[in-house]
C-alpha positions in Angstrom: 14.4 12.1 41.2 14.1 8.4 40.4 16.3 6.7 37.8 13.2 5.8 35.7 12.0 9.4 35.6 15.4 10.7 34.7 15.8 8.2 31.8 12.3 8.9 30.6 12.9 12.7 30.5 16.3 12.1 28.8 14.8 9.8 26.2 12.1 12.3 25.3 14.5 15.2 25.0 17.0 13.2 22.8 14.0 11.9 20.8 12.8 15.5 20.1 16.4 16.5 19.2 16.6 13.6 16.7 13.2 14.5 15.1 14.2 18.2 14.8 17.5 17.2 13.1 15.6 14.9 10.7 13.2 17.7 9.8 16.1 20.1 9.3 17.7 17.5 7.0 14.6 16.8 5.0 13.6 20.5 4.5 17.2 21.6 4.2 16.7 24.4 6.7 19.8 26.6 7.1 21.5 26.8 10.5 24.0 29.3 11.7 25.9 29.7 15.0 27.4 33.1 15.1 29.2 33.5 11.8 29.6 29.8 11.2 27.2 28.1 8.8 26.4 24.6 10.1 26.6 22.2 7.2 23.6 19.9 6.4 25.6 16.7 6.9 26.1 17.7 10.6 22.3 17.1 11.1 22.6 13.6 9.8 25.4 12.8 12.3 23.5 14.6 15.1 20.4 12.6 14.2 22.2 9.3 14.6 23.8 10.3 17.9 20.6 11.7 19.4 18.7 8.6 18.2 21.2 6.2 19.8 21.1 8.2 23.1 17.3 8.1 23.0 17.3 4.4 22.4 19.7 3.7 25.3 17.8 6.0 27.6 14.6 4.0 26.9 16.6 0.8 27.3 18.1 1.9 30.7 14.6 3.1 31.8 13.2 -0.4 31.4 16.0 -2.1 33.3 15.8 0.2 36.3 
């Protein structure tokens, strides 16, 4: 697999994850992993992390 293809796929996946966390935060959907209730603030942090990873993946895709 070429580097550009890898970074494009990675950017799309992280972009989708960021959008899903944004939607969860806006609509305040509950999330639970086993018996642990995931707090809503976690989605805001995950949104930022996934957004940054998406941005850098697109950036690296353009430079390769």
